[in-house]
C-alpha positions as CSV (number, residue, x, y, z in Angstrom):
1,M,114.2,-25.0,134.7
2,A,112.7,-27.8,136.6
3,T,112.0,-28.6,140.2
4,T,112.1,-31.9,142.1
5,V,111.0,-32.8,145.7
6,L,112.9,-35.3,147.8
7,F,110.8,-37.6,149.9
8,T,112.1,-40.4,152.2
9,D,110.4,-43.0,154.4
10,G,111.2,-43.9,158.0
11,E,113.9,-46.2,156.9
12,G,115.7,-43.6,154.9
13,R,114.7,-44.9,151.5
14,L,114.1,-42.4,148.7
15,L,110.8,-42.1,146.8
16,L,111.3,-42.4,143.0
17,V,108.7,-42.3,140.2
18,D,108.7,-44.1,136.9
19,P,107.7,-41.8,134.0
20,T,105.8,-43.6,131.2
21,Y,107.5,-41.4,128.6
22,K,111.2,-41.9,129.6
23,P,113.4,-45.0,130.3
24,D,114.7,-43.9,133.7
25,W,113.1,-43.3,137.1
26,E,113.4,-39.9,138.8
27,L,112.5,-37.8,141.8
28,P,108.9,-36.4,141.7
29,G,108.8,-33.1,140.0
30,G,108.9,-31.5,136.6
31,M,109.3,-28.4,134.5
32,I,108.6,-25.0,135.9
33,E,105.8,-23.2,133.9
34,D,106.1,-19.6,132.7
35,G,105.4,-17.2,135.5
36,E,105.6,-19.9,138.1
37,S,108.1,-19.9,140.9
38,P,110.2,-23.1,141.5
39,W,108.6,-23.5,145.0
40,L,105.1,-23.3,143.5
41,A,106.1,-25.7,140.7
42,G,107.3,-28.2,143.3
43,R,103.9,-28.0,145.1
44,R,102.0,-28.3,141.8
45,E,104.1,-31.2,140.6
46,V,103.7,-33.2,143.8
47,A,100.0,-32.7,143.7
48,E,99.8,-33.7,140.1
49,E,102.1,-36.7,140.3
50,L,101.4,-38.1,143.8
51,G,98.0,-36.7,144.7
52,I,99.5,-35.0,147.7
53,D,98.8,-31.3,148.4
54,R,101.8,-30.5,150.5
55,P,104.1,-27.5,150.3
56,P,107.8,-28.2,149.7
57,G,110.2,-27.7,152.6
58,A,113.7,-26.3,152.6
59,L,115.8,-25.8,149.5
60,L,118.3,-28.6,149.4
61,A,120.2,-28.2,146.1
62,V,120.5,-26.1,142.9
63,D,122.0,-28.2,140.1
64,Y,123.2,-26.7,136.8
65,V,122.9,-29.5,134.2
66,T,124.7,-29.5,130.9
67,A,122.9,-30.3,127.7
68,A,122.2,-34.0,127.1
69,D,120.5,-35.8,124.3
70,V,117.8,-33.5,123.0
71,L,117.6,-31.4,126.2
72,P,119.3,-28.0,126.5
73,D,121.3,-27.1,129.6
74,G,119.2,-26.0,132.5
75,V,118.8,-25.7,136.3
76,I,117.2,-28.3,138.6
77,I,116.0,-27.1,142.0
78,V,115.6,-29.7,144.7
79,F,113.3,-29.1,147.7
80,D,112.8,-31.2,150.8
81,G,109.5,-33.1,150.8
82,G,110.1,-34.6,154.2
83,M,109.0,-38.1,155.2
84,L,106.2,-40.1,153.8
85,D,104.6,-43.3,155.2
86,P,105.0,-46.0,152.5
87,A,101.4,-47.1,153.4
88,Q,100.1,-43.7,152.4
89,P,98.1,-44.1,149.1
90,L,99.5,-42.1,146.2
91,S,97.4,-41.1,143.2
92,L,99.6,-41.5,140.1
93,P,98.4,-40.1,136.8
94,P,98.4,-43.2,134.6
95,D,99.3,-41.3,131.4
96,E,102.4,-39.9,133.1
97,L,103.7,-42.3,135.8
98,G,103.7,-46.1,135.7
99,A,104.9,-46.6,139.3
100,A,106.3,-45.1,142.5
101,T,108.6,-46.9,145.0
102,F,110.9,-46.3,147.9
103,V,114.5,-47.3,147.0
104,E,117.4,-48.1,149.3
105,L,120.2,-45.6,148.8
106,H,122.7,-48.3,147.8
107,R,120.4,-49.1,144.9
108,L,120.0,-45.6,143.5
109,E,122.2,-46.2,140.5
110,E,120.0,-49.1,139.4
111,Y,117.1,-46.7,138.9
112,L,118.7,-43.3,138.2
113,P,121.2,-42.0,135.6
114,A,124.5,-41.1,137.2
115,R,124.0,-37.4,137.5
116,H,120.5,-37.8,139.0
117,A,121.9,-40.2,141.6
118,R,124.7,-37.8,142.5
119,R,122.1,-35.0,142.8
120,A,119.9,-37.1,145.1
121,R,122.8,-38.1,147.3
122,A,124.0,-34.4,147.5
123,A,120.4,-33.3,148.4
124,L,120.2,-35.9,151.1
125,A,123.5,-34.8,152.5
126,A,122.3,-31.2,152.4
127,R,119.2,-32.2,154.3
128,A,121.4,-33.8,157.0
129,T,123.6,-30.7,157.4
130,G,120.9,-28.1,157.0
131,C,122.9,-26.3,154.3
132,A,121.8,-26.2,150.7
133,V,124.4,-27.1,148.0
134,Y,125.2,-25.8,144.5
135,L,125.9,-28.6,142.0
136,E,127.0,-28.9,138.4
137,D,125.8,-32.2,136.8
138,G,125.3,-33.5,140.4
139,H,128.9,-32.7,141.5
140,P,129.2,-30.3,144.4
141,I,131.1,-27.1,143.5
142,K,133.1,-25.7,146.3
143,P,134.4,-22.1,146.1
């Protein structure tokens, strides 16, 4: 299981980070450690990756992801991080993240793999409606 935290700026752009150990950008976050709740993992990951000690907000999405490459299937939980000022300094761990940037929504697919972009868009829609969504590989599942 992993958790991510969705941040936007005042223009509605999405904050993405560039891991040094993978080819694609992603939302801030990471693996949930043994004995750690998803919410606490989100807070820890944001502190470690961005240097911001800020509790995650509302649950936006739960995404079941099928196995891909060397990774087994799993669950990604997305929390709302709220808005960040792009001028706010971030403290990125240089051994883990090469950069962070705010990206316009129409450019998400240039940065994120398809299912990550779908997940981000679904989480943004959930933020707008106030209703969390269940996803499978980024696709909303409707009962």
